[in-house]
MARPAGU-886121 format. One line per 4 residues: number of its first residue (from 1); their letters; for each residue x, y, z of C-alpha. Coordinates in nm, 4 decimals, always signed. Example, Ala and Ser with C-alpha at 12.3 -4.5 7.8 and 13.67 -1.06 7.14 Angstrom:
<nodes>
1 = as = +1.2300 -0.4500 +0.7800  +1.3670 -0.1060 +0.7140
</nodes>
This chain:
<nodes>
1 = mtps = +13.7444 +10.7986 +9.8802  +13.4391 +10.7517 +9.6788  +13.3261 +10.4093 +9.5657  +13.4129 +10.4891 +9.2049
5 = qrla = +13.7607 +10.5861 +9.3044  +13.7990 +10.2650 +9.5018  +13.6871 +10.0579 +9.2072  +13.9275 +10.2318 +8.9731
9 = rkse = +14.2046 +10.1811 +9.2190  +14.1278 +9.8143 +9.2404  +14.1453 +9.7865 +8.8640  +14.4923 +9.9253 +8.8540
13 = pepr = +14.7636 +9.6675 +8.8938  +14.9572 +9.6786 +9.2120  +15.3218 +9.7357 +9.1872  +15.5260 +9.4064 +9.2047
17 = aega = +15.8272 +9.3788 +9.4110  +16.1506 +9.2911 +9.2306  +16.2016 +8.9155 +9.2091  +15.8473 +8.8321 +9.3252
21 = lpap = +15.6229 +8.5880 +9.1347  +15.3324 +8.7324 +8.9450  +15.0004 +8.7146 +9.1268  +14.7465 +8.4706 +8.9908
25 = eeps = +14.4921 +8.6148 +8.7637  +14.1413 +8.6355 +8.8993  +13.8690 +8.4545 +8.7112  +13.7130 +8.6463 +8.4369
29 = kahd = +13.3658 +8.7771 +8.4622  +13.2629 +8.5347 +8.1831  +13.3022 +8.2340 +8.4190  +13.1278 +8.3934 +8.7089
33 = lgfd = +12.8078 +8.1968 +8.8028  +12.6522 +8.4944 +8.9606  +12.6132 +8.3160 +9.2938  +12.8265 +8.1434 +9.5510
37 = lppa = +12.8305 +7.7577 +9.5799  +12.7147 +7.6144 +9.9071  +12.9811 +7.4530 +10.1260  +13.0465 +7.0720 +10.0862
41 = akvs = +12.8340 +6.8508 +10.3107  +13.0162 +6.6484 +10.5722  +12.9419 +6.2697 +10.6210  +12.8745 +6.1749 +10.9737
45 = plra = +13.0650 +5.8765 +11.1248  +12.7436 +5.6787 +11.1763  +12.6434 +5.7190 +10.8141  +12.9879 +5.6026 +10.6971
49 = ilia = +12.9574 +5.2910 +10.9130  +12.6157 +5.2117 +10.7693  +12.7481 +5.2508 +10.4125  +13.0423 +5.0160 +10.4846
53 = isiv = +12.8104 +4.7587 +10.6396  +12.5844 +4.7754 +10.3323  +12.8798 +4.7160 +10.0961  +12.9963 +4.4182 +10.3035
57 = vvlg = +12.6453 +4.2679 +10.3006  +12.6172 +4.3097 +9.9210  +12.9566 +4.1512 +9.8592  +12.8698 +3.8648 +10.0955
61 = gvfa = +12.5476 +3.8012 +9.9087  +12.7274 +3.7957 +9.5742  +12.9877 +3.5524 +9.7139  +12.7222 +3.3259 +9.8595
65 = asyl = +12.5242 +3.3282 +9.5355  +12.8271 +3.2221 +9.3255  +13.0504 +3.0034 +9.5458  +12.7991 +2.7957 +9.7362
69 = pmrr = +12.6313 +2.6409 +9.4225  +12.9736 +2.5627 +9.2859  +13.0712 +2.3926 +9.6093  +12.7447 +2.1994 +9.6175
73 = drqn = +12.7949 +2.0819 +9.2554  +13.1486 +1.9727 +9.3338  +13.0342 +1.7759 +9.6354  +12.7625 +1.6090 +9.4278
77 = leaa = +13.0174 +1.5205 +9.1567  +13.2564 +1.3699 +9.4113  +12.9727 +1.1720 +9.5622  +12.8708 +1.0444 +9.2191
81 = arge = +13.2306 +0.9431 +9.1435  +13.2517 +0.7537 +9.4714  +12.9245 +0.5870 +9.3856  +13.0516 +0.4818 +9.0457
85 = etkt = +13.3605 +0.3332 +9.2076  +13.1558 +0.1280 +9.4431  +12.8874 +0.0446 +9.1857  +12.8966 -0.3093 +9.0338
89 = trve = +12.9173 -0.3267 +8.6518  +12.6274 -0.5086 +8.4909  +12.7179 -0.7420 +8.2043  +12.5357 -0.9854 +7.9779
93 = vvpa = +12.6885 -1.3288 +7.9285  +12.6410 -1.5982 +7.6639  +12.7666 -1.9577 +7.6498  +13.0190 -2.0756 +7.3909
97 = tavs = +12.8457 -2.2946 +7.1310  +13.0217 -2.5977 +6.9867  +13.0027 -2.5844 +6.6069  +12.9859 -2.8695 +6.3589
101 = sera = +13.3074 -3.0505 +6.2762  +13.2349 -2.9980 +5.9057  +13.3955 -2.7002 +5.7411  +13.2980 -2.5770 +5.3953
105 = lllp = +13.5597 -2.4181 +5.1719  +13.5282 -2.2628 +4.8263  +13.8680 -2.2425 +4.6576  +13.9874 -2.1571 +4.3058
109 = gsvr = +14.1216 -2.4382 +4.0899  +14.2688 -2.5056 +3.7486  +14.1505 -2.7855 +3.5179  +14.4219 -2.9941 +3.3549
113 = alee = +14.4324 -3.3050 +3.1401  +14.4800 -3.6442 +3.3003  +14.7613 -3.7157 +3.0545  +14.9190 -3.4805 +2.8043
117 = tvly = +15.2228 -3.5280 +2.5816  +15.3912 -3.4018 +2.2671  +15.4793 -3.6675 +2.0083  +15.8169 -3.6355 +1.8356
121 = pras = +15.9572 -3.8460 +1.5465  +16.1946 -4.1301 +1.6324  +16.2982 -4.1705 +1.2684  +16.4159 -3.9179 +1.0117
125 = gyir = +16.2358 -3.8910 +0.6795  +15.9440 -3.7362 +0.4939  +15.5841 -3.7382 +0.6140  +15.4010 -3.9787 +0.3869
129 = kwyf = +15.0534 -3.9323 +0.5376  +14.8766 -3.8123 +0.8539  +14.5363 -3.9369 +0.9695  +14.4044 -3.7141 +1.2532
133 = dige = +14.3598 -3.3397 +1.2945  +14.3034 -3.1182 +1.6001  +13.9933 -3.1889 +1.8071  +13.9624 -3.5488 +1.6882
137 = kvke = +13.9594 -3.8315 +1.9383  +14.1970 -4.1236 +1.9015  +14.2352 -4.4536 +2.0808  +14.5483 -4.6042 +2.2209
141 = gell = +14.7541 -4.7746 +1.9455  +14.5918 -4.5945 +1.6521  +14.8127 -4.4812 +1.3647  +14.8534 -4.1039 +1.3561
145 = aeid = +15.1050 -4.0549 +1.0725  +15.3550 -4.2414 +0.8536  +15.7132 -4.1416 +0.7774  +15.8885 -4.2471 +0.4558
149 = npev = +16.2438 -4.3596 +0.5489  +16.4118 -4.5601 +0.2666  +16.7546 -4.5483 +0.4312  +16.6369 -4.7719 +0.7119
153 = eqqi = +16.5005 -5.0245 +0.4628  +16.8420 -5.0457 +0.2980  +17.0075 -5.0878 +0.6338  +16.7682 -5.3701 +0.7151
157 = aqar = +16.8552 -5.5516 +0.3883  +17.2236 -5.5133 +0.4654  +17.1746 -5.6401 +0.8198  +16.9916 -5.9463 +0.6937
161 = aqls = +17.2799 -6.0273 +0.4551  +17.5298 -5.9832 +0.7379  +17.3240 -6.2136 +0.9561  +17.3253 -6.4787 +0.6853
165 = qaea = +17.7019 -6.4447 +0.6545  +17.7427 -6.4785 +1.0276  +17.5242 -6.7872 +1.0370  +17.7355 -6.9435 +0.7561
169 = glvl = +18.0490 -6.8692 +0.9539  +17.8923 -7.0422 +1.2509  +17.8274 -7.3533 +1.0416  +18.1897 -7.3501 +0.9252
173 = anan = +18.3190 -7.3077 +1.2763  +18.1047 -7.5977 +1.4008  +18.2364 -7.8225 +1.1208  +18.5980 -7.7349 +1.2006
177 = asfs = +18.5370 -7.7929 +1.5670  +18.3822 -8.1356 +1.4959  +18.6737 -8.2422 +1.2773  +18.9285 -8.1273 +1.5384
181 = kqnl = +18.7539 -8.3293 +1.8097  +18.7586 -8.6483 +1.5984  +19.1225 -8.5937 +1.5081  +19.2064 -8.5446 +1.8757
185 = hrye = +19.0376 -8.8764 +1.9637  +19.2570 -9.0577 +1.7090  +19.5782 -8.9052 +1.8460  +19.4717 -9.0004 +2.1953
189 = klap = +19.4826 -9.3704 +2.0812  +19.7900 -9.3433 +1.8583  +20.0208 -9.1557 +2.0903  +20.0320 -9.4241 +2.3661
193 = agva = +20.1013 -9.6937 +2.1028  +20.3951 -9.4943 +1.9690  +20.2417 -9.4559 +1.6210  +20.2088 -9.0756 +1.6672
197 = sqee = +20.4458 -8.8503 +1.8486  +20.3585 -8.6579 +2.1580  +20.4091 -8.3363 +1.9639  +20.1449 -8.4279 +1.7100
201 = feka = +19.9041 -8.5182 +1.9908  +19.9480 -8.1818 +2.1629  +19.9101 -8.0024 +1.8304  +19.5782 -8.1802 +1.7636
205 = raqa = +19.4524 -8.0873 +2.1088  +19.5434 -7.7211 +2.0597  +19.3683 -7.7151 +1.7240  +19.0537 -7.8583 +1.8848
209 = dvdd = +19.0586 -7.5784 +2.1447  +19.1005 -7.3153 +1.8735  +18.8100 -7.4537 +1.6745  +18.5896 -7.4534 +1.9860
213 = anvt = +18.6761 -7.0843 +2.0405  +18.5930 -7.0122 +1.6778  +18.2495 -7.1599 +1.7352  +18.1976 -6.9264 +2.0323
217 = vana = +18.3059 -6.6268 +1.8226  +18.0758 -6.7305 +1.5382  +17.7826 -6.7614 +1.7807  +17.8537 -6.4150 +1.9192
221 = nvea = +17.8735 -6.2717 +1.5693  +17.5386 -6.4248 +1.4819  +17.3787 -6.2776 +1.7960  +17.5243 -5.9358 +1.7164
225 = qran = +17.3834 -5.9413 +1.3658  +17.0446 -6.0501 +1.4953  +17.0456 -5.7636 +1.7487  +17.1385 -5.5161 +1.4764
229 = lkrl = +16.8576 -5.6459 +1.2577  +16.6131 -5.6161 +1.5467  +16.7277 -5.2585 +1.6126  +16.6718 -5.1655 +1.2512
233 = gqmk = +16.3337 -5.3324 +1.2618  +16.2382 -5.1154 +1.5596  +16.3640 -4.8089 +1.3772  +16.1482 -4.9123 +1.0854
237 = afdr = +15.8540 -4.9356 +1.3224  +15.9170 -4.5732 +1.4186  +15.8055 -4.4820 +1.0682  +15.4558 -4.5270 +1.2094
241 = viap = +15.3554 -4.2644 +1.4686  +15.1248 -4.4424 +1.7140  +14.8985 -4.2884 +1.9823  +15.0422 -4.3839 +2.3256
245 = fsgt = +14.7044 -4.3443 +2.4987  +14.3456 -4.2539 +2.4200  +14.2727 -3.8856 +2.4037  +14.2135 -3.5809 +2.1882
249 = iter = +14.4511 -3.4266 +1.9382  +14.4972 -3.0692 +2.0610  +14.7770 -2.9706 +1.8221  +14.9007 -3.0901 +1.4806
253 = nvar = +15.2289 -2.9698 +1.3295  +15.2742 -3.2111 +1.0352  +15.2012 -3.1934 +0.6628  +15.2596 -3.4352 +0.3802
257 = galv = +15.6085 -3.4117 +0.2341  +15.7523 -3.2305 +0.5353  +16.1008 -3.3411 +0.6385  +16.1314 -3.4427 +1.0036
261 = tagn = +16.4400 -3.5362 +1.1990  +16.4601 -3.7864 +1.4792  +16.4683 -3.6059 +1.8139  +16.2744 -3.3269 +1.9819
265 = aspl = +16.3312 -3.0629 +1.7131  +16.0173 -3.1445 +1.5097  +15.7012 -3.1871 +1.7218  +15.4299 -3.3792 +1.5366
269 = frla = +15.1181 -3.3926 +1.7578  +15.0036 -3.2880 +2.1031  +14.7749 -3.5439 +2.2618  +14.5683 -3.4901 +2.5773
273 = aidp = +14.3463 -3.7273 +2.7741  +14.0786 -3.5266 +2.9571  +13.8539 -3.8021 +3.0902  +13.8669 -3.7866 +3.3850
277 = arvf = +13.9806 -3.4281 +3.4240  +14.2221 -3.3237 +3.6938  +14.1519 -3.0098 +3.8955  +14.4430 -2.8714 +4.0981
281 = vqvp = +14.3568 -2.6702 +4.4078  +14.5792 -2.4783 +4.6506  +14.4518 -2.5439 +5.0046  +14.5511 -2.2902 +5.2762
285 = qdaa = +14.7564 -2.3983 +5.5740  +14.4735 -2.3913 +5.8289  +14.2683 -2.6368 +5.6197  +14.5517 -2.8629 +5.5017
289 = pais = +14.5385 -3.1051 +5.8003  +14.1700 -3.1775 +5.7263  +14.2330 -3.2931 +5.3669  +14.1432 -3.6602 +5.3185
293 = vgaq = +14.2052 -3.8564 +4.9993  +13.8750 -3.9890 +4.8671  +13.6642 -3.7028 +5.0078  +13.3929 -3.5564 +4.7882
297 = aivk = +13.4433 -3.2309 +4.5974  +13.2098 -3.0170 +4.3887  +13.3513 -2.8368 +4.0847  +13.1839 -2.5354 +3.9225
301 = vref = +13.2828 -2.3402 +3.6105  +13.1460 -2.0127 +3.4799  +13.0721 -2.1596 +3.1381  +12.8068 -2.3894 +3.2924
305 = pgrt = +12.6069 -2.1684 +3.5324  +12.3934 -2.3556 +3.7789  +12.5643 -2.6864 +3.7029  +12.8013 -2.8822 +3.9226
309 = fegk = +13.0540 -3.1564 +3.8495  +13.1116 -3.4095 +4.1245  +13.4588 -3.5431 +4.1883  +13.6869 -3.6833 +4.4562
313 = iahs = +14.0187 -3.5859 +4.6045  +14.2610 -3.8231 +4.4327  +14.5983 -3.6997 +4.5550  +14.7439 -3.4642 +4.8127
317 = agal = +15.0949 -3.3195 +4.8043  +15.1349 -3.3807 +5.1770  +15.3533 -3.0703 +5.2186  +15.3107 -2.6942 +5.2038
321 = dsst = +15.4689 -2.4696 +4.9468  +15.7189 -2.2557 +5.1406  +15.6401 -1.9451 +4.9321  +15.2583 -1.9546 +4.9406
325 = rtmt = +15.1985 -2.1687 +5.2537  +14.9459 -2.3751 +5.0621  +14.9192 -2.7452 +4.9808  +14.8364 -2.8740 +4.6333
329 = ievr = +14.5622 -3.1337 +4.5989  +14.4234 -3.3058 +4.2896  +14.0508 -3.3547 +4.2358  +13.9484 -3.5981 +3.9619
333 = vpnp = +13.6174 -3.5330 +3.7899  +13.4506 -3.7679 +3.5357  +13.4464 -3.5886 +3.2017  +13.3018 -3.8280 +2.9403
337 = ksel = +13.1738 -3.5465 +2.7155  +13.4942 -3.3428 +2.7416  +13.2999 -3.0484 +2.8811  +13.5775 -2.9531 +3.1197
341 = magv = +13.8585 -2.8325 +2.8969  +14.2198 -2.8220 +3.0042  +14.3241 -2.4801 +3.1291  +13.9752 -2.3718 +3.2427
345 = yaev = +13.9409 -2.1781 +3.5698  +13.7110 -2.3504 +3.8186  +13.5786 -2.3173 +4.1737  +13.6023 -2.6198 +4.4007
349 = alsl = +13.3761 -2.6626 +4.7037  +13.5210 -2.8861 +4.9754  +13.3565 -3.0144 +5.2905  +13.6338 -3.0846 +5.5398
353 = tvph = +13.6242 -3.2456 +5.8788  +13.7943 -3.0211 +6.1360  +14.0402 -3.2307 +6.3410  +13.9659 -3.0361 +6.6625
357 = rtfa = +13.6613 -2.8857 +6.8338  +13.5707 -2.5238 +6.7721  +13.3296 -2.2949 +6.9534  +13.1237 -2.0055 +6.8183
361 = ipat = +13.1037 -1.6806 +7.0144  +12.9591 -1.3380 +6.9208  +13.1975 -1.1109 +6.7375  +13.1311 -0.8428 +7.0017
365 = alvn = +13.2829 -1.0685 +7.2691  +13.6273 -1.0480 +7.1116  +13.8719 -0.7765 +7.2193  +14.1832 -0.7085 +7.0160
369 = dakg = +14.4336 -0.4818 +7.1882  +14.8010 -0.4711 +7.2778  +14.7597 -0.7926 +7.4760  +14.6288 -0.9812 +7.1720
373 = lrva = +14.2953 -1.1463 +7.1005  +14.1020 -1.2016 +7.4233  +13.7572 -1.2760 +7.5583  +13.6187 -1.1859 +7.9011
377 = ivgs = +13.4781 -1.4743 +8.1039  +13.2650 -1.4456 +8.4180  +13.3631 -1.7075 +8.6736  +13.1497 -1.8663 +8.9433
381 = deri = +13.2540 -1.5860 +9.1809  +13.1139 -1.3335 +8.9309  +13.4553 -1.1868 +8.8610  +13.6120 -1.1142 +8.5246
385 = rwrp = +13.8775 -1.3475 +8.3834  +14.0518 -1.2651 +8.0550  +14.1386 -1.5571 +7.8247  +14.3630 -1.5380 +7.5152
389 = vvie = +14.2064 -1.7186 +7.2183  +14.2995 -1.8304 +6.8664  +14.0493 -1.7708 +6.5849  +13.9657 -2.0646 +6.3608
393 = rdtg = +13.7301 -1.8755 +6.1278  +13.5579 -1.5369 +6.1110  +13.2033 -1.5591 +5.9756  +13.1106 -1.1979 +6.0459
397 = atie = +12.8461 -1.2036 +6.3195  +13.0203 -1.4888 +6.5013  +13.3782 -1.5961 +6.5581  +13.4859 -1.9600 +6.5684
401 = vatg = +13.7519 -2.0074 +6.8342  +13.9925 -2.2997 +6.8202  +14.1776 -2.2666 +7.1511  +14.1374 -2.0763 +7.4777
405 = idgs = +13.7932 -2.2017 +7.5842  +13.6361 -2.5441 +7.6356  +13.2656 -2.4585 +7.6026  +13.1794 -2.4452 +7.9743
409 = eqiv = +13.2520 -2.0744 +8.0188  +13.0111 -1.7813 +8.0469  +13.1437 -1.5226 +7.8030  +13.0721 -1.1500 +7.8243
413 = klan = +12.8666 -1.0659 +7.5171  +12.9758 -0.7002 +7.4894  +13.3340 -0.6978 +7.6083  +13.5629 -0.3959 +7.6210
417 = aalk = +13.9082 -0.3163 +7.7482  +13.7645 -0.1215 +8.0441  +13.6820 -0.4479 +8.2181  +13.9653 -0.5324 +8.4523
421 = enql = +14.0993 -0.8687 +8.5563  +13.9284 -0.9963 +8.8733  +13.6710 -0.7175 +8.8567  +13.3410 -0.7908 +9.0335
425 = veva = +13.0431 -0.7681 +8.7961  +12.6709 -0.8259 +8.8057  +12.5370 -1.0771 +8.5564  +12.2164 -0.9731 +8.3820
429 = r = +11.9511 -1.2398 +8.4330
</nodes>
């Protein structure tokens, strides 16, 4: 068979047996490289061992480069923490300074009159004349107004007539009583001699007793009429409205011809005495025990800038108001020119003596936490001691402490809650 015949025979498909799978197709000539690939190289066992050793060395180097610095840093951190635990805290201490027993307070106050009253009529009638208007000063006993009351004048005339009648009745009663006594003396002599009967004697004695009683009644009637006349005279005096004290007329409600009625329905004048002026101040509870009657006080008002009015504490309530927890005091200020008017707002400066010792410490030494207000004190063994304190006054940079320290302590200047009780510290020298 020629080569061409063999090639043609190869190109013809071979017959396939029944039930057999088709033969795989041969690669097409388009994917033929035109040459045969060399066989795959085989790795020798020695070379594989060298490659494995190289990988292990590389991985070991990477592990050493990453883990060892981390371990060294952790060891250094643990060493630093142990050093901090064993390290002594360094603190700066300051002594507690005793402050002056004088305490200055500036409190609001209200100026009021020394005496103030509203004058009402005691007699009914018409205003005849008034003499003073608002703002004018009057002296005690001066006439402010007159009331025309003719009814009282008629009542006085009637009372005088009744008094005269009562006095005449008294004269008559005395005469009857005198006659009865003389008649009784005669019967006392005649009855034993039998000239007069016993019945006539007893009748004369009874008449003498009656006439004596009539004298007593007449005397009482005279006294009653005199009292009535005196009452009417006082009512007549109420026609003149008199100033009860020296002061200034602050209100006038009368006019000539106006009808007024006795009582408090028709106010006539309002009179106020403002020399000296009274200034009422509400003192807080913490300063109330230091109030002393007679202590000096300085009063200032906005209407007189740069000027002060000197006064003294005249009265103290001696008790706190349960709603405001303050105590009312009265400061009296001389006011001859009436410059301080009633109702003016004022500021009162007080210098009080504190009844107990106080000590000043830096504000940074105070710690306020769940355990309350405390300060840290360094004892002689250089260990921390916490002391609860009570603040007397906060001035900003310093705190005045009333209780908790006695002035001999060394107080930590910059305290914080991290300081523990009985902790050993190093004091900065």
